[in-house]
One Martini backbone bead per residue (centre of mass of N, CA, C, O) as a GRO file, in nm:
protein
  291
    1MET     BB    1   2.770 -23.822   0.792
    2ILE     BB    2   2.937 -23.563   0.815
    3LYS     BB    3   2.787 -23.445   1.059
    4LEU     BB    4   2.861 -23.675   1.253
    5ILE     BB    5   3.167 -23.645   1.237
    6GLN     BB    6   3.179 -23.350   1.332
    7THR     BB    7   3.045 -23.393   1.605
    8TYR     BB    8   3.238 -23.599   1.722
    9PHE     BB    9   3.508 -23.427   1.701
   10LYS     BB   10   3.415 -23.189   1.867
   11ILE     BB   11   3.371 -23.348   2.129
   12ALA     BB   12   3.638 -23.515   2.146
   13SER     BB   13   3.832 -23.270   2.156
   14ALA     BB   14   3.725 -23.163   2.432
   15VAL     BB   15   3.756 -23.438   2.602
   16ALA     BB   16   3.973 -23.618   2.388
   17PRO     BB   17   4.226 -23.520   2.197
   18THR     BB   18   4.400 -23.772   2.157
   19LEU     BB   19   4.177 -23.955   2.052
   20ALA     BB   20   4.085 -23.772   1.820
   21GLY     BB   21   4.356 -23.768   1.668
   22ASN     BB   22   4.372 -24.073   1.619
   23HIS     BB   23   4.103 -24.104   1.467
   24ALA     BB   24   4.163 -23.898   1.245
   25PHE     BB   25   4.408 -24.047   1.125
   26GLU     BB   26   4.262 -24.306   1.045
   27LEU     BB   27   4.057 -24.170   0.857
   28PHE     BB   28   4.261 -24.026   0.665
   29GLN     BB   29   4.373 -24.318   0.547
   30ARG     BB   30   4.080 -24.356   0.418
   31PRO     BB   31   3.949 -24.444   0.134
   32LEU     BB   32   3.605 -24.390   0.053
   33ASN     BB   33   3.645 -24.379  -0.279
   34LYS     BB   34   3.699 -24.677  -0.499
   35LYS     BB   35   3.556 -24.632  -0.750
   36ILE     BB   36   3.521 -24.750  -1.073
   37ARG     BB   37   3.477 -24.613  -1.357
   38LYS     BB   38   3.333 -24.682  -1.651
   39LYS     BB   39   3.558 -24.535  -1.838
   40GLU     BB   40   3.797 -24.719  -1.702
   41MET     BB   41   3.753 -25.029  -1.769
   42SER     BB   42   3.886 -25.063  -2.056
   43PHE     BB   43   4.184 -25.051  -1.973
   44PHE     BB   44   4.203 -25.346  -1.842
   45LYS     BB   45   4.182 -25.481  -2.141
   46VAL     BB   46   4.458 -25.343  -2.280
   47ALA     BB   47   4.638 -25.383  -2.053
   48LYS     BB   48   4.931 -25.505  -1.908
   49LEU     BB   49   4.959 -25.724  -1.651
   50PHE     BB   50   5.159 -25.677  -1.350
   51LYS     BB   51   5.345 -25.804  -1.065
   52ILE     BB   52   5.469 -25.682  -0.748
   53LYS     BB   53   5.641 -25.758  -0.487
   54HIS     BB   54   5.512 -25.687  -0.152
   55TYR     BB   55   5.458 -25.655   0.186
   56LEU     BB   56   5.170 -25.550   0.162
   57GLU     BB   57   5.133 -25.614  -0.157
   58ASP     BB   58   5.064 -25.658  -0.457
   59ILE     BB   59   5.151 -25.477  -0.741
   60HIS     BB   60   4.952 -25.318  -0.973
   61CYS     BB   61   5.046 -25.329  -1.314
   62TYR     BB   62   5.062 -25.130  -1.625
   63GLU     BB   63   5.107 -25.182  -1.982
   64LEU     BB   64   5.222 -24.962  -2.245
   65GLY     BB   65   5.350 -25.000  -2.543
   66ASN     BB   66   5.693 -24.968  -2.601
   67PRO     BB   67   5.954 -25.129  -2.441
   68ALA     BB   68   6.173 -24.945  -2.615
   69GLY     BB   69   6.078 -24.701  -2.507
   70LYS     BB   70   6.026 -24.435  -2.331
   71LEU     BB   71   5.991 -24.391  -1.998
   72VAL     BB   72   5.658 -24.375  -1.834
   73LEU     BB   73   5.510 -24.261  -1.538
   74LEU     BB   74   5.192 -24.309  -1.372
   75VAL     BB   75   5.023 -24.106  -1.112
   76HIS     BB   76   4.775 -24.120  -0.904
   77GLY     BB   77   4.526 -24.031  -0.694
   78TRP     BB   78   4.308 -23.989  -0.461
   79GLU     BB   79   4.056 -24.201  -0.503
   80SER     BB   80   4.187 -24.378  -0.731
   81ASN     BB   81   4.348 -24.495  -1.042
   82ALA     BB   82   4.520 -24.595  -1.310
   83ALA     BB   83   4.280 -24.539  -1.521
   84SER     BB   84   4.271 -24.224  -1.483
   85MET     BB   85   4.546 -24.217  -1.685
   86SER     BB   86   4.468 -24.344  -1.972
   87ALA     BB   87   4.445 -24.113  -2.179
   88ILE     BB   88   4.745 -24.041  -2.154
   89GLY     BB   89   4.872 -24.323  -2.187
   90LEU     BB   90   4.769 -24.382  -2.479
   91LYS     BB   91   4.908 -24.141  -2.615
   92LEU     BB   92   5.198 -24.219  -2.537
   93ALA     BB   93   5.192 -24.495  -2.675
   94GLU     BB   94   5.137 -24.390  -2.965
   95ALA     BB   95   5.426 -24.225  -2.947
   96GLY     BB   96   5.630 -24.473  -2.824
   97HIS     BB   97   5.596 -24.525  -2.533
   98HIS     BB   98   5.674 -24.653  -2.209
   99VAL     BB   99   5.398 -24.743  -2.008
  100ILE     BB  100   5.342 -24.699  -1.649
  101LEU     BB  101   5.100 -24.827  -1.427
  102PHE     BB  102   4.959 -24.786  -1.086
  103ASN     BB  103   4.851 -24.891  -0.772
  104LEU     BB  104   4.786 -24.774  -0.487
  105PRO     BB  105   4.731 -24.814  -0.181
  106ALA     BB  106   4.390 -24.867  -0.143
  107HIS     BB  107   4.360 -24.900  -0.460
  108GLY     BB  108   4.151 -25.018  -0.669
  109PHE     BB  109   4.218 -25.371  -0.609
  110SER     BB  110   4.278 -25.333  -0.331
  111LYS     BB  111   4.271 -25.476   0.012
  112LEU     BB  112   4.331 -25.233   0.141
  113LYS     BB  113   4.220 -24.969   0.382
  114LYS     BB  114   4.501 -24.811   0.389
  115ALA     BB  115   4.684 -24.492   0.350
  116ASN     BB  116   5.001 -24.325   0.284
  117ILE     BB  117   5.278 -24.154   0.187
  118LYS     BB  118   5.473 -24.375   0.272
  119MET     BB  119   5.350 -24.618   0.129
  120CYS     BB  120   5.348 -24.487  -0.155
  121LYS     BB  121   5.650 -24.437  -0.173
  122GLU     BB  122   5.738 -24.736  -0.150
  123VAL     BB  123   5.587 -24.838  -0.399
  124PHE     BB  124   5.716 -24.655  -0.609
  125LEU     BB  125   6.011 -24.752  -0.556
  126GLU     BB  126   5.953 -25.047  -0.630
  127VAL     BB  127   5.888 -24.995  -0.924
  128ILE     BB  128   6.156 -24.868  -1.004
  129ASN     BB  129   6.338 -25.105  -0.913
  130HIS     BB  130   6.212 -25.313  -1.103
  131LEU     BB  131   6.274 -25.157  -1.373
  132ASN     BB  132   6.558 -25.038  -1.378
  133PRO     BB  133   6.655 -24.772  -1.506
  134LYS     BB  134   6.921 -24.653  -1.731
  135GLN     BB  135   6.748 -24.410  -1.801
  136PRO     BB  136   6.588 -24.142  -1.822
  137PHE     BB  137   6.273 -24.061  -1.690
  138SER     BB  138   5.918 -24.017  -1.671
  139ILE     BB  139   5.646 -23.810  -1.514
  140VAL     BB  140   5.290 -23.845  -1.446
  141SER     BB  141   5.084 -23.654  -1.220
  142HIS     BB  142   4.811 -23.656  -0.968
  143SER     BB  143   4.795 -23.474  -0.714
  144PHE     BB  144   4.882 -23.677  -0.472
  145GLY     BB  145   5.083 -23.809  -0.677
  146SER     BB  146   5.280 -23.565  -0.672
  147ALA     BB  147   5.370 -23.591  -0.379
  148VAL     BB  148   5.473 -23.877  -0.405
  149THR     BB  149   5.680 -23.823  -0.621
  150ALA     BB  150   5.857 -23.617  -0.473
  151TYR     BB  151   5.916 -23.792  -0.225
  152ALA     BB  152   6.042 -24.035  -0.371
  153LEU     BB  153   6.269 -23.880  -0.532
  154SER     BB  154   6.410 -23.777  -0.261
  155LYS     BB  155   6.501 -24.108  -0.215
  156THR     BB  156   6.662 -24.085  -0.492
  157THR     BB  157   6.907 -24.102  -0.782
  158HIS     BB  158   6.735 -24.079  -1.008
  159GLN     BB  159   6.687 -23.976  -1.335
  160VAL     BB  160   6.482 -23.711  -1.456
  161ASP     BB  161   6.322 -23.559  -1.700
  162GLN     BB  162   6.005 -23.549  -1.699
  163LEU     BB  163   5.779 -23.337  -1.516
  164ILE     BB  164   5.421 -23.384  -1.440
  165PHE     BB  165   5.184 -23.176  -1.272
  166LEU     BB  166   4.842 -23.243  -1.203
  167THR     BB  167   4.865 -23.105  -0.971
  168SER     BB  168   4.950 -23.001  -0.621
  169PRO     BB  169   5.042 -23.037  -0.328
  170ASN     BB  170   5.245 -22.909  -0.065
  171LYS     BB  171   5.156 -22.902   0.242
  172ILE     BB  172   5.083 -23.118   0.493
  173THR     BB  173   5.001 -22.922   0.712
  174GLN     BB  174   4.768 -22.795   0.546
  175ILE     BB  175   4.603 -23.051   0.510
  176PHE     BB  176   4.554 -23.098   0.815
  177GLU     BB  177   4.420 -22.827   0.876
  178ASP     BB  178   4.183 -22.859   0.681
  179TYR     BB  179   4.081 -23.121   0.803
  180ALA     BB  180   4.033 -23.019   1.090
  181ASN     BB  181   3.827 -22.801   1.014
  182PHE     BB  182   3.619 -22.991   0.881
  183ILE     BB  183   3.580 -23.199   1.144
  184GLY     BB  184   3.653 -23.035   1.432
  185LEU     BB  185   3.935 -22.983   1.533
  186ASN     BB  186   4.147 -22.905   1.762
  187GLN     BB  187   4.470 -22.826   1.844
  188LYS     BB  188   4.533 -23.076   2.016
  189ALA     BB  189   4.435 -23.286   1.808
  190LEU     BB  190   4.615 -23.193   1.576
  191LYS     BB  191   4.885 -23.250   1.716
  192GLN     BB  192   4.837 -23.557   1.735
  193LEU     BB  193   4.808 -23.613   1.437
  194CYS     BB  194   5.094 -23.512   1.359
  195GLN     BB  195   5.248 -23.706   1.541
  196ARG     BB  196   5.159 -23.965   1.402
  197ALA     BB  197   5.284 -23.897   1.129
  198GLU     BB  198   5.582 -23.861   1.227
  199ASN     BB  199   5.614 -24.152   1.337
  200ILE     BB  200   5.592 -24.279   1.051
  201LEU     BB  201   5.806 -24.095   0.887
  202HIS     BB  202   6.063 -23.997   1.056
  203GLU     BB  203   5.970 -23.689   1.018
  204PRO     BB  204   5.903 -23.383   0.967
  205LEU     BB  205   5.650 -23.225   0.802
  206GLU     BB  206   5.823 -22.978   0.697
  207ALA     BB  207   6.003 -23.170   0.507
  208ILE     BB  208   5.721 -23.209   0.336
  209ARG     BB  209   5.780 -23.006   0.065
  210THR     BB  210   5.738 -22.963  -0.260
  211ASP     BB  211   5.887 -22.682  -0.301
  212LEU     BB  212   6.171 -22.816  -0.159
  213LEU     BB  213   6.243 -23.107  -0.294
  214HIS     BB  214   6.426 -23.029  -0.540
  215LYS     BB  215   6.703 -23.051  -0.383
  216LYS     BB  216   6.662 -23.396  -0.404
  217ILE     BB  217   6.622 -23.379  -0.724
  218ARG     BB  218   6.665 -23.540  -1.040
  219TYR     BB  219   6.601 -23.303  -1.298
  220ASN     BB  220   6.502 -23.116  -1.584
  221ARG     BB  221   6.169 -23.088  -1.590
  222LEU     BB  222   5.878 -22.880  -1.505
  223LEU     BB  223   5.519 -22.928  -1.524
  224LEU     BB  224   5.236 -22.723  -1.446
  225LEU     BB  225   4.890 -22.812  -1.405
  226HIS     BB  226   4.612 -22.572  -1.346
  227ASP     BB  227   4.319 -22.483  -1.224
  228SER     BB  228   4.209 -22.177  -1.122
  229GLN     BB  229   3.924 -22.323  -0.987
  230ASP     BB  230   4.027 -22.522  -0.797
  231LYS     BB  231   3.869 -22.684  -0.506
  232VAL     BB  232   4.070 -22.902  -0.401
  233ILE     BB  233   4.340 -22.755  -0.528
  234PRO     BB  234   4.477 -22.480  -0.508
  235LYS     BB  235   4.685 -22.287  -0.708
  236ALA     BB  236   4.890 -22.200  -0.485
  237ASN     BB  237   5.051 -22.462  -0.485
  238SER     BB  238   5.179 -22.443  -0.772
  239ILE     BB  239   5.301 -22.163  -0.739
  240ALA     BB  240   5.498 -22.237  -0.511
  241ILE     BB  241   5.652 -22.446  -0.674
  242TYR     BB  242   5.736 -22.271  -0.916
  243ASN     BB  243   5.901 -22.057  -0.739
  244GLN     BB  244   6.129 -22.295  -0.658
  245TRP     BB  245   6.161 -22.440  -0.930
  246PRO     BB  246   6.372 -22.512  -1.150
  247ASN     BB  247   6.278 -22.559  -1.462
  248SER     BB  248   5.980 -22.428  -1.468
  249GLU     BB  249   5.626 -22.462  -1.547
  250LEU     BB  250   5.312 -22.271  -1.574
  251GLU     BB  251   4.968 -22.381  -1.635
  252LEU     BB  252   4.680 -22.203  -1.647
  253LEU     BB  253   4.346 -22.301  -1.633
  254GLU     BB  254   4.014 -22.355  -1.782
  255ASN     BB  255   3.760 -22.574  -1.728
  256THR     BB  256   3.898 -22.870  -1.614
  257GLY     BB  257   3.931 -22.927  -1.336
  258HIS     BB  258   4.043 -23.195  -1.145
  259TYR     BB  259   3.962 -23.472  -1.273
  260LYS     BB  260   3.873 -23.398  -1.572
  261MET     BB  261   4.162 -23.325  -1.681
  262LEU     BB  262   4.241 -23.629  -1.763
  263TRP     BB  263   4.021 -23.584  -2.028
  264ASN     BB  264   4.143 -23.331  -2.144
  265GLU     BB  265   4.259 -23.211  -2.441
  266GLU     BB  266   4.437 -22.975  -2.344
  267VAL     BB  267   4.602 -23.137  -2.143
  268ILE     BB  268   4.705 -23.359  -2.330
  269GLU     BB  269   4.845 -23.165  -2.524
  270SER     BB  270   5.047 -23.050  -2.317
  271VAL     BB  271   5.184 -23.314  -2.255
  272MET     BB  272   5.275 -23.387  -2.546
  273LYS     BB  273   5.437 -23.127  -2.594
  274GLN     BB  274   5.651 -23.176  -2.375
  275PHE     BB  275   5.763 -23.443  -2.515
  276SER     BB  276   5.827 -23.297  -2.806
  277SER     BB  277   5.997 -23.095  -2.669
  278SER     BB  278   6.264 -22.865  -2.632
  279PRO     BB  279   6.477 -22.694  -2.449
  280GLU     BB  280   6.551 -22.337  -2.497
  281THR     BB  281   6.549 -22.276  -2.182
  282GLU     BB  282   6.622 -22.208  -1.830
  283GLU     BB  283   6.401 -22.030  -1.815
  284LYS     BB  284   6.121 -21.928  -1.706
  285SER     BB  285   5.767 -21.993  -1.777
  286LEU     BB  286   5.448 -21.825  -1.834
  287TYR     BB  287   5.133 -21.951  -1.930
  288ALA     BB  288   4.834 -21.824  -2.003
  289VAL     BB  289   4.725 -21.747  -1.697
  290ALA     BB  290   4.750 -21.497  -1.499
  291PHE     BB  291   4.813 -21.419  -1.131
   0.00000   0.00000   0.00000
């Protein structure tokens, strides 16, 4: 299937780059693997489901822990679902936090067929507005969910306490370039793809850079966790973010993988430690593996 897709876009780019760019953008928005893993299914039996009305479709949200506890939102990545964050969510709930997880558009049990960062940002903000937190809250996000988190927070004035990015892409332009190289788009087709994205976002792609969005976000601390050998999102993305965000820490890990890190005891321990610790200094620190 991949070979056929690459052949199609290579030919289409040469013959009709505008058409190829449009088709590539439509394909880019479609999560191809929405399967809920077996180990994730038990989460849906223990979490309390509630739904938030939204013009796209009802947002499926899941609640764990003490409603009177400190609020923590968990945001999953691309081609994943709320339950992928359940190992972390259950630990936070056990520690007394009020944990909210939700499915992004076209993920989990969603009936939608496509999603993009704008749609995901809007859904995330709808969840925050529904919860209407009166005190600073925290967020743990994974992969694409970290980009959604940063983008959404840049559009609101809510105060965030702890931010934890379990990997994060940085530049959308780089994501599109990598995607174009993978499927065989030429530069003209790539330009059309980017133009389609900007038309939806109503702002230039260069404005959506996770490393620079901190200027528009009210937060206390950021912790980045990233496997040094991550093949899905290279560690350079988190390093770039760390280098720009004040009050940030970067922990480079070994042998945790990209998705498997969500179930890794070392990762979960680092997350829990961040919630139990208090900032001793405003200076950055880098621990674990040096880069």
